[in-house]
C-alpha positions in Angstrom: 77.9 57.1 109.5 80.0 59.0 107.1 82.9 61.5 107.2 86.6 61.6 106.8 87.3 59.2 109.7 85.1 56.4 108.4 85.4 53.6 106.0 84.0 54.0 102.6 82.5 51.4 100.3 84.3 48.2 100.1 86.1 48.7 103.4 88.2 51.6 102.1 89.4 54.0 104.8 89.1 57.5 103.3 91.8 59.1 105.3 94.5 56.5 104.5 96.7 56.8 101.4 96.2 54.0 98.9 99.4 52.0 99.8 98.3 51.8 103.4 94.7 50.7 102.8 93.8 47.4 104.5 94.1 44.5 102.2 90.8 43.7 100.4 89.1 40.5 101.4 89.6 37.5 99.2 86.9 35.0 98.3 85.9 33.3 101.6 86.9 29.6 102.2 84.1 27.6 103.7 85.5 24.1 103.9 86.5 23.6 107.6 89.4 21.3 106.8 90.9 23.7 104.3 90.4 26.6 106.8 92.2 24.7 109.5 95.1 23.8 107.1 95.5 27.4 105.9 95.4 28.8 109.5 98.1 26.2 110.4 100.2 27.5 107.5 99.7 31.3 108.0 99.8 31.6 111.8 103.4 30.5 112.3 104.4 32.6 109.3 102.7 35.7 110.7 104.2 35.1 114.1 107.8 34.5 112.9 107.9 37.5 110.5 106.3 39.9 113.0 109.0 38.8 115.5 111.8 39.3 113.0 110.4 42.6 111.9 110.0 44.1 115.3 113.4 42.8 116.4 114.9 44.8 113.6 113.3 47.9 114.9 115.5 47.5 117.9 118.6 47.3 115.7 117.9 50.9 114.7 116.8 52.1 118.2 118.9 50.4 120.9 122.1 50.7 119.0 122.6 54.2 120.6 123.4 52.8 124.0 126.5 51.0 122.7 127.6 54.1 120.7 127.2 56.5 123.7 130.7 55.9 125.3 132.4 56.5 122.0 130.2 59.5 121.2 131.0 61.0 124.6 134.8 60.7 124.0 134.7 61.7 120.4 132.3 64.6 120.5 132.6 65.6 124.1 128.9 65.0 124.8 127.9 64.9 128.5 125.8 62.2 130.1 123.0 64.7 130.6 123.1 65.5 126.8 123.1 61.8 126.0 120.2 61.3 128.5 118.4 64.2 126.7 118.6 62.2 123.4 117.0 59.2 125.1 114.3 61.3 126.7 113.3 63.2 123.6 113.3 60.0 121.6 111.2 58.2 124.2 108.6 61.1 124.5 108.1 61.3 120.7 108.1 57.5 120.4 105.3 57.3 123.1 103.1 59.9 121.3 103.8 58.2 118.0 102.9 54.8 119.3 99.5 56.1 120.3 98.9 58.2 117.1 100.1 55.4 114.9 98.1 52.9 117.0 94.9 54.6 115.7 96.2 54.3 112.2 97.6 50.8 112.7 94.2 49.5 113.8 93.0 50.3 110.3 96.0 50.2 108.0 97.5 47.3 106.1 99.9 45.8 108.6 102.4 44.6 106.0 103.1 47.9 104.3 102.8 50.0 107.5 105.4 48.0 109.3 107.8 47.9 106.4 107.5 51.7 105.8 108.3 52.4 109.5 111.4 50.2 109.5 112.7 51.7 106.3 112.3 55.3 107.5 114.1 54.4 110.8 117.0 52.9 108.9 117.4 56.0 106.7 117.4 58.2 109.8 120.1 56.0 111.4 122.3 56.5 108.3 121.8 60.3 108.7 122.6 60.1 112.4 125.9 58.3 111.6 126.8 61.0 109.1 126.2 63.8 111.6 128.5 65.4 114.2 126.6 68.3 115.6 124.8 67.8 118.9 121.6 69.7 117.8 121.4 67.7 114.5 121.9 64.4 116.3 119.1 65.3 118.8 116.7 66.2 116.0 117.4 63.1 114.0 117.0 60.8 117.0 113.7 62.5 117.8 112.5 61.8 114.3 113.6 58.3 114.6 111.4 58.0 117.7 108.4 58.9 115.6 109.0 56.3 113.0 109.8 53.7 115.6 106.2 54.2 116.8 105.1 52.5 113.5 106.6 49.1 114.7 104.2 47.8 117.3 100.7 48.9 115.9 100.8 46.6 112.9 102.0 43.7 115.2 99.1 44.3 117.5 96.7 44.3 114.5 98.2 41.0 113.2 98.2 39.2 116.6 94.7 40.1 117.6 93.3 39.2 114.2 95.2 35.9 113.8 95.0 34.5 117.4 92.1 34.0 119.8 91.8 35.8 123.2 92.2 32.5 125.1 95.7 31.9 123.6 96.8 35.5 123.1 98.9 35.8 126.3 101.0 32.8 125.3 101.3 33.7 121.6 101.9 37.4 122.3 104.6 36.5 124.9 106.3 34.5 122.2 106.1 37.5 119.9 107.4 39.7 122.7 110.7 37.8 122.6 111.4 40.1 119.6 112.3 42.8 122.1 115.0 40.7 123.7 116.2 39.2 120.5 116.6 42.6 118.9 118.0 44.4 121.9 120.3 41.6 122.9 121.6 41.0 119.3 122.3 44.7 118.6 124.3 45.3 121.8 126.5 42.3 121.0 126.9 43.3 117.4 127.7 47.0 118.2 130.1 46.0 121.0 132.2 44.1 118.4 131.8 46.9 115.8 133.1 49.5 118.2 135.9 47.3 119.7 137.1 45.9 116.4 136.2 48.8 114.1 137.0 51.6 116.5 134.3 53.8 115.2 130.9 54.4 117.0 129.3 55.4 113.7 129.4 51.7 112.6 126.7 51.1 115.3 124.3 53.1 113.0 125.5 52.1 109.4 125.5 48.3 109.8 122.1 48.0 111.6 120.6 50.4 109.1 121.7 48.2 106.2 120.3 45.1 107.8 117.0 46.8 108.5 116.6 47.9 104.9 116.9 44.3 103.8 114.4 43.2 106.4 111.8 45.8 105.3 111.8 44.2 101.9 111.4 40.7 103.4 108.4 42.0 105.5 106.7 43.1 102.3 107.3 39.7 100.8 106.2 37.4 103.7 103.7 39.2 105.9 99.9 39.3 105.2 97.2 41.5 106.7 94.1 40.0 108.2 92.7 36.5 107.8 90.0 37.9 105.5 92.7 39.1 103.1 93.6 35.5 102.4 90.0 34.2 102.3 89.8 33.0 105.9 86.9 33.6 108.4 87.6 35.6 111.6 89.3 33.8 114.5 87.0 32.2 117.0 85.9 34.4 119.9 86.6 37.7 118.2 83.3 38.4 116.3 83.1 40.0 112.9 85.8 41.8 111.0 87.1 44.7 113.1 87.8 47.1 110.3 84.1 46.8 109.1 82.8 47.3 112.6 85.0 50.3 113.2 83.9 51.8 109.9 80.2 51.5 110.8 80.7 53.2 114.2 83.6 55.6 113.4 87.1 55.6 114.8 86.3 58.2 117.6 83.5 56.1 118.9 85.5 52.9 119.0 88.5 54.6 120.7 86.3 56.2 123.3 84.3 53.1 124.2 87.0 50.5 123.9 90.0 52.5 125.4 89.3 55.8 127.0 86.4 54.7 129.2 88.2 51.6 130.4 89.7 52.3 133.8 91.8 49.2 133.8 93.6 50.2 130.6 94.4 53.5 132.3 95.8 51.7 135.4 97.9 49.4 133.1 99.1 52.5 131.3 100.3 54.1 134.5 102.0 50.9 135.6 103.8 50.9 132.3 105.5 54.1 133.2 107.3 52.4 136.2 108.0 49.2 134.3 109.7 51.0 131.5 111.6 53.3 133.9 113.4 50.1 135.2 113.7 48.4 131.8 115.1 51.3 129.9 117.4 52.4 132.7 119.1 49.1 132.5 119.0 48.7 128.8 120.1 52.3 127.9 122.6 52.9 130.8 123.6 49.3 131.4 126.8 49.3 129.3 127.9 52.7 130.7 126.9 51.7 134.3 128.7 48.4 134.2 131.8 50.0 132.8 132.0 52.8 135.4 130.2 51.3 138.4 131.6 47.8 138.2 134.8 48.3 136.2 133.7 45.9 133.4 135.0 46.2 129.8 132.5 47.4 127.2 132.5 44.1 125.4 131.7 42.2 128.6 129.1 44.8 129.4 127.5 44.2 126.1 127.3 40.5 126.8 125.9 41.3 130.2 123.1 43.4 128.8 122.5 40.7 126.2 122.2 38.2 129.1 119.7 40.5 130.7 117.7 40.4 127.5 118.0 36.6 127.2 116.7 36.1 130.7 113.9 38.6 129.9 113.0 36.4 126.9 112.6 33.4 129.1 110.7 35.5 131.6 108.2 36.6 129.0 107.5 33.1 127.8 107.0 31.9 131.4 104.8 34.8 132.3 102.6 34.3 129.3 102.2 30.6 130.0 101.4 31.3 133.7 98.9 34.0 132.7 96.9 31.7 130.4 97.2 28.5 132.5 97.1 29.8 136.1 95.5 33.2 136.1 92.9 32.7 133.3 94.4 35.2 131.0 94.5 38.0 133.6 97.9 39.5 133.1 97.8 42.0 135.9 97.9 39.2 138.5 101.1 37.7 137.1 102.6 41.2 136.9 102.1 41.9 140.6 104.3 39.0 141.6 106.9 39.7 138.9 107.4 43.3 140.1 107.8 42.3 143.7 110.6 39.8 142.7 112.2 42.3 140.3 112.4 44.9 143.1 114.2 42.3 145.3 116.7 41.6 142.5 117.5 45.4 142.0 118.0 45.7 145.8 120.4 42.8 145.7 122.4 44.3 142.9 122.6 47.7 144.6 123.9 46.2 147.9 126.5 44.1 146.2 130.2 45.0 146.9 132.3 46.4 144.0 133.6 44.0 141.4 132.0 40.5 141.1 131.3 40.7 137.4 129.9 37.2 137.1 127.5 37.7 140.1 126.5 41.1 138.7 125.5 39.4 135.5 123.5 36.8 137.3 121.6 39.3 139.4 120.8 41.5 136.4 119.6 38.4 134.5 117.2 37.6 137.4 115.9 41.2 137.2 115.5 40.9 133.5 113.5 37.6 133.9 111.0 39.4 136.2 110.8 42.8 134.5 110.0 41.5 131.0 106.9 39.6 132.2 105.1 42.9 133.0 106.7 44.6 129.9 104.9 42.0 127.7 101.7 41.5 129.7 100.8 45.2 130.0 100.3 45.4 126.2 98.7 41.9 126.0 96.2 42.8 128.7 95.4 46.2 127.2 94.9 44.7 123.7 92.6 42.0 125.0 90.5 44.5 127.0 90.2 46.8 124.0 89.4 43.9 121.6 90.8 43.7 118.1 88.8 46.8 117.2 91.2 49.0 119.1 94.1 46.8 120.2 96.8 48.9 118.7 95.3 52.1 120.1 95.1 50.7 123.6 98.7 49.5 123.5 99.6 52.9 122.1 98.1 54.6 125.1 100.1 52.4 127.4 103.1 53.3 125.2 102.7 57.0 125.9 103.1 56.3 129.6 105.8 53.8 129.0 108.0 56.0 126.9 107.2 59.1 129.0 109.4 57.2 131.5 112.3 58.5 129.4 112.0 61.7 131.5 113.3 59.6 134.4 115.3 56.8 132.8 117.0 59.2 130.3 117.7 62.8 131.2 116.9 62.7 134.9 119.0 59.6 135.5 121.9 60.9 133.5 121.9 64.2 135.3 121.6 62.4 138.7 124.6 60.2 137.9 126.6 63.2 136.7 126.0 64.9 140.1 125.7 62.2 142.7 126.8 58.9 141.1 125.2 55.5 140.4 124.2 54.6 144.0 121.4 57.2 144.2 120.1 56.1 140.8 119.2 52.7 142.2 116.9 54.3 144.8 114.8 55.6 141.9 114.6 52.1 140.3 113.5 50.6 143.7 110.8 53.2 144.0 109.6 52.5 140.5 109.3 48.7 141.3 107.2 49.4 144.4 104.8 51.8 142.5 104.4 49.4 139.6 103.4 46.6 142.1 100.8 49.0 143.6 99.3 49.6 140.2 99.0 45.9 139.3 97.4 45.3 142.7 94.7 47.9 141.7 94.2 46.1 138.4 93.7 42.7 140.0 89.9 42.6 139.4 90.3 43.3 135.6 88.6 40.7 133.3 90.5 38.7 130.7 89.1 40.6 127.6 86.4 42.9 126.4 84.7 40.6 123.9 81.8 39.7 126.3 81.0 43.4 126.6 81.3 43.8 122.9 78.6 41.2 122.3 76.2 42.9 124.8 
């Protein structure tokens, strides 16, 4: 096949600029002992730096939640306007994650990820220098687009460097980057606002750190195993870029993603999972301050504790999925969502005050919500195979970040009009609907490689 969407000679992708071309293959190593040693060297390196890199994307995305109280007081922005920022950002981020997923399945993961992080950092600096509501909204929307360049290269890296039988565990370890980044930035920004007295520091400092990290990603990440002379990982067949080039991007996306009903079910479930996750993450500091009377610094630590508990929950869910459910993530997710809903109900019915108990209950909710948050993407990537892993996760991302309509603008407007109590009814409904989706996905296989070989 030929045309603008296909690989040319030597594995070159005609529609990609030169600096984003997949890394060319190196001379192939054939000695099994050397192959094992080099995989043992590169796998931890790829995993660690992809975790660090994606955590830094959160430094220039989730910093807004800690700046919102100060922005509201300084600029007179309402909660509905702030929720609008979150919604527009999430919508464009979801579209970007899918569009960049198609690119990310083909592009050099190292340069693609570093470029996205650098652009987000520059936009954060511009946001901190702005004061007009319209300008702030436009900049934060653009930031959403470049944030969508963070996950696709990670999906490419993980599905190329790790086999399907261990992907749930390894990708759950990688998924701790969400909690590490989100937890660290809310604590950092809490101190920056309280000690520095300026919400703009929440954008300048994380942006500087992210620029440094972008340089480190270029230095330490590598693309596929073939780029360093290693054969494909067991159980994943031939090189995915070559296979995609032979058949064409459209054919791969259609067969591997769009015709798979279980990927669509997982994508729908992601809408409800992210409604809960982002409602707590984005509104948590404001909600705890107004609804529970907790100081902003303590609220930052509480949201960080929610993220730490989520980190443990991700690791536990990945282990359970591989060891108990044979790699079938939807089955683990069903039980997680039922227990998350119970935690949200307990928090809602608690009497006012009780800061320590509020933290404990939110931590339990974080433990259970982050299992599905990780496993939806893992399951979609395995079902789509490494040929279209980033595209499949991008599709789930469209649904996940479309939840910003509910967790952002709608929730902000609802709180402005009726208060926080009614907002929790929305979260309880989201937990119930997510559980129903995971029940429908119960029969899904572990991965799509068996079908690929047929």
